[in-house]
Backbone bond lengths (Angstrom), bond angles and torsions (degrees), N, CA, C in turn:
res aa  C-N    CA-C-N  psi(-1)  N-CA   C-N-CA  omega(-1)  CA-C   N-CA-C  phi
1 X - - - 1.447 - - 1.537 109.18 -
2 X 1.275 115.18 136.27 1.455 121.61 -178.64 1.530 110.08 -82.23
3 X 1.327 116.12 137.66 1.459 119.56 176.66 1.527 109.48 -98.56
4 X 1.311 116.51 169.71 1.471 121.43 -175.90 1.520 112.01 -60.32
5 X 1.326 117.47 -40.58 1.468 120.62 -179.87 1.519 109.83 -65.91
6 X 1.334 117.14 -42.90 1.466 120.81 178.58 1.531 110.40 -60.38
7 X 1.318 117.26 -39.51 1.467 120.59 178.40 1.526 111.16 -65.42
8 X 1.320 117.21 -37.30 1.474 120.55 177.74 1.527 109.83 -64.99
9 X 1.321 116.63 -45.22 1.470 120.58 179.63 1.518 110.09 -62.66
10 X 1.319 117.04 -43.53 1.470 121.20 178.58 1.523 110.54 -60.13
11 X 1.316 117.13 -42.01 1.462 121.51 178.43 1.523 111.13 -62.95
12 X 1.326 116.78 -44.31 1.470 121.14 178.41 1.520 110.21 -60.32
13 X 1.317 116.34 -44.53 1.458 120.27 -178.47 1.523 111.70 -66.48
14 X 1.331 116.66 -41.66 1.467 120.39 -178.68 1.524 112.28 -72.61
15 X 1.327 117.15 -51.89 1.462 121.14 -175.69 1.521 112.89 -77.24
16 X 1.341 115.98 -25.37 1.456 119.75 -177.21 1.512 114.44 -103.09
17 X 1.332 116.87 3.20 1.458 120.10 178.50 1.515 113.32 59.72
18 X 1.321 116.54 33.39 1.470 121.17 -175.53 1.518 111.91 -109.24
19 X 1.321 113.61 162.73 1.461 122.18 172.82 1.524 107.68 -104.38
20 X 1.312 115.78 167.75 1.474 120.34 177.70 1.525 110.85 -57.50
21 X 1.329 116.64 -35.92 1.466 120.08 179.52 1.529 110.94 -63.48
22 X 1.329 117.49 -37.70 1.470 120.83 176.93 1.526 110.30 -62.83
23 X 1.334 115.27 -46.24 1.462 120.25 179.78 1.529 109.69 -60.40
24 X 1.321 116.45 -44.65 1.465 120.80 179.79 1.526 110.85 -60.83
25 X 1.330 117.05 -45.01 1.466 120.27 -179.28 1.521 111.42 -63.27
26 X 1.314 116.90 -42.48 1.470 120.24 179.87 1.522 110.61 -63.18
27 X 1.330 115.80 -39.46 1.462 120.39 -177.44 1.522 113.34 -85.28
28 X 1.328 116.67 -3.91 1.464 120.15 178.23 1.518 112.87 71.91
29 X 1.318 115.60 36.49 1.463 120.17 179.21 1.516 109.01 -133.16
30 X 1.307 116.90 -175.43 1.458 121.40 -178.24 1.530 110.45 -98.14
31 X 1.334 117.19 150.87 1.466 120.05 177.22 1.532 112.60 -55.95
32 X 1.319 117.38 -33.36 1.459 121.29 178.85 1.532 110.84 -63.24
33 X 1.315 115.90 -35.88 1.460 120.86 178.77 1.524 110.45 -66.66
34 X 1.332 116.01 -43.87 1.467 120.22 177.99 1.528 109.47 -62.24
35 X 1.317 116.72 -38.34 1.467 120.82 177.05 1.528 111.10 -61.31
36 X 1.330 117.29 -42.32 1.474 120.46 177.74 1.522 111.16 -64.22
37 X 1.331 117.32 -37.53 1.464 120.10 176.55 1.526 109.60 -62.96
38 X 1.338 115.95 -43.08 1.467 120.71 179.34 1.523 112.12 -60.69
39 X 1.311 116.33 -34.27 1.459 121.44 -178.12 1.527 112.39 -86.58
40 X 1.323 117.24 -5.60 1.453 120.61 -178.83 1.517 113.25 76.83
41 X 1.335 116.99 14.71 1.465 121.21 179.96 1.519 112.51 -85.61
42 X 1.318 115.59 -14.87 1.469 121.86 178.44 1.522 107.16 -156.66
43 X 1.298 115.61 166.35 1.457 120.92 179.68 1.525 108.86 -138.18
44 X 1.341 117.04 146.72 1.464 119.17 177.81 1.526 110.36 -65.75
45 X 1.300 114.36 152.55 1.466 119.59 -179.36 1.516 111.05 -114.09
46 X 1.312 113.95 152.37 1.463 123.32 169.74 1.506 116.31 40.57
47 X 1.330 114.71 -116.56 1.458 121.55 -175.10 1.522 112.10 -62.08
48 X 1.327 117.14 -33.64 1.462 119.93 -179.95 1.520 110.76 -66.49
49 X 1.329 116.94 -39.90 1.455 119.61 177.64 1.528 110.40 -65.24
50 X 1.323 116.97 -42.42 1.467 120.82 178.29 1.525 109.96 -60.20
51 X 1.327 116.86 -44.42 1.455 121.60 179.18 1.527 111.11 -62.52
52 X 1.323 117.08 -41.78 1.455 121.47 178.07 1.531 110.69 -61.37
53 X 1.311 116.60 -45.04 1.467 120.63 179.88 1.525 111.49 -66.37
54 X 1.329 117.01 -38.45 1.466 120.53 176.46 1.529 110.41 -65.82
55 X 1.332 116.84 -41.58 1.460 120.74 178.31 1.526 110.13 -61.43
56 X 1.313 116.70 -42.83 1.463 120.55 177.75 1.526 110.28 -60.22
57 X 1.309 117.28 -43.91 1.466 121.31 179.46 1.527 110.70 -62.14
58 X 1.325 116.60 -46.01 1.463 121.72 -178.56 1.533 110.29 -62.79
59 X 1.322 116.52 -46.36 1.467 120.27 -179.80 1.527 110.09 -64.11
60 X 1.313 116.88 -39.28 1.461 119.84 177.68 1.527 110.61 -61.88
61 X 1.324 117.29 -42.21 1.465 121.14 177.97 1.531 110.52 -64.13
62 X 1.326 116.91 -42.02 1.461 120.69 179.17 1.524 111.70 -62.01
63 X 1.332 116.08 -30.87 1.467 119.39 -178.25 1.526 112.03 -66.46
64 X 1.322 117.57 -15.60 1.467 120.81 174.63 1.527 111.49 -73.25
65 X 1.338 116.78 -20.99 1.463 121.70 -175.03 1.520 113.61 -114.26
66 X 1.334 116.30 -29.80 1.457 120.73 -170.16 1.519 112.30 -130.48
67 X 1.319 115.21 151.40 1.457 121.88 168.05 1.529 107.18 -70.52
68 X 1.331 118.64 161.00 1.467 120.65 -174.95 1.532 115.65 -50.92
69 X 1.316 118.27 -49.36 1.473 118.87 -178.43 1.520 111.87 -68.13
70 X 1.330 117.16 -32.23 1.462 120.54 175.55 1.529 110.55 -66.95
71 X 1.327 116.78 -38.77 1.467 120.77 177.53 1.524 109.84 -62.49
72 X 1.334 116.54 -42.23 1.467 120.56 178.45 1.522 110.73 -61.72
73 X 1.330 115.96 -45.43 1.464 120.10 178.91 1.527 109.87 -60.31
74 X 1.333 117.69 -43.54 1.474 120.66 179.52 1.523 110.64 -59.42
75 X 1.323 116.49 -45.44 1.466 120.42 -178.38 1.526 112.64 -63.82
76 X 1.327 117.12 -36.54 1.461 121.11 -174.00 1.531 113.60 -95.91
77 X 1.333 117.80 0.40 1.466 122.08 -179.10 1.525 111.01 -100.67
78 X 1.315 114.74 149.61 1.462 119.24 173.37 1.523 108.69 -66.76
79 X 1.333 115.12 138.76 1.461 120.60 -177.47 1.523 109.82 -118.50
80 X 1.310 115.44 128.77 1.463 121.07 179.68 1.527 111.61 -56.83
81 X 1.340 117.11 -41.25 1.464 120.97 -178.34 1.525 112.47 -69.22
82 X 1.323 116.55 -10.65 1.467 121.35 176.15 1.525 110.22 -109.77
83 X 1.330 115.59 26.24 1.469 121.74 -179.60 1.517 111.84 54.80
84 X 1.325 115.81 40.19 1.456 120.83 176.76 1.518 115.01 81.49
85 X 1.312 117.12 4.22 1.467 119.96 178.01 1.517 109.37 -82.89
86 X 1.324 115.22 158.00 1.452 121.10 176.22 1.526 108.86 -94.61
87 X 1.327 118.45 134.40 1.467 120.29 178.31 1.526 112.42 -53.14
88 X 1.315 117.03 -39.20 1.461 120.13 -178.38 1.536 111.24 -61.20
89 X 1.323 117.70 -35.44 1.469 120.60 178.86 1.520 110.89 -67.41
90 X 1.321 116.34 -39.71 1.464 120.05 177.58 1.523 110.49 -65.40
91 X 1.332 116.63 -41.34 1.461 120.61 178.56 1.525 109.75 -62.05
92 X 1.319 117.46 -44.51 1.468 121.23 179.25 1.523 111.62 -58.29
93 X 1.314 116.60 -35.51 1.465 121.12 -179.24 1.526 112.15 -83.19
94 X 1.328 116.37 -0.47 1.458 119.73 179.73 1.514 114.11 85.54
95 X 1.336 117.29 7.71 1.458 121.09 -179.92 1.531 109.71 -92.74
96 X 1.311 115.54 57.60 1.459 120.08 -178.50 1.525 111.61 -72.99
97 X 1.321 117.84 -24.63 1.466 120.53 -179.75 1.531 111.54 -60.13
98 X 1.329 116.84 -39.30 1.462 120.04 179.07 1.524 110.62 -63.50
99 X 1.323 116.39 -43.26 1.466 120.48 178.94 1.533 109.94 -64.67
100 X 1.315 116.90 -40.43 1.462 120.38 179.66 1.528 111.19 -65.48
101 X 1.313 117.71 -33.76 1.468 120.77 177.25 1.528 110.14 -63.73
102 X 1.320 116.56 -40.38 1.462 120.59 178.54 1.530 109.66 -64.98
103 X 1.314 116.93 -40.34 1.463 120.63 178.09 1.526 110.94 -64.98
104 X 1.319 116.89 -36.57 1.464 120.19 175.85 1.527 110.49 -62.52
105 X 1.329 117.11 -38.00 1.449 120.57 177.57 1.525 110.54 -65.12
106 X 1.334 116.74 -39.83 1.465 120.02 176.03 1.524 110.04 -60.35
107 X 1.327 115.43 -45.96 1.458 120.98 -178.63 1.542 110.93 -63.29
108 X 1.330 116.63 -36.35 1.460 121.06 -178.25 1.531 112.46 -80.30
109 X 1.330 116.87 0.55 1.460 119.90 176.53 1.508 114.95 90.05
110 X 1.322 116.77 11.34 1.464 119.89 174.87 1.519 105.06 -92.30
111 X 1.318 115.52 91.64 1.461 120.32 -171.03 1.517 111.50 -75.54
112 X 1.325 112.95 139.32 1.461 120.74 -174.29 1.503 111.06 -107.27
């Protein structure tokens, strides 16, 4: 039986064109840990869970604009609107609000 965390990871991987290793790197953990979460043998704690949920939200929003591999490229590429920073780096640092603001601009038709 799939647990809620496993479903979030599956969604990130499908909609964001990512592998478990990508998810682990973004969350600052090991691929083995993500595998245990998928199997329901462990669960993320505190800030890591918040980051995982924010990543799921961001990837879900990106899926409105991009195909999975395009979403992955967007996340891992430097963005002019972020002063040359990569969205994935901001997410890793917990600055998901900045990335979400950029997504809101995309949604509002301010194309980047």
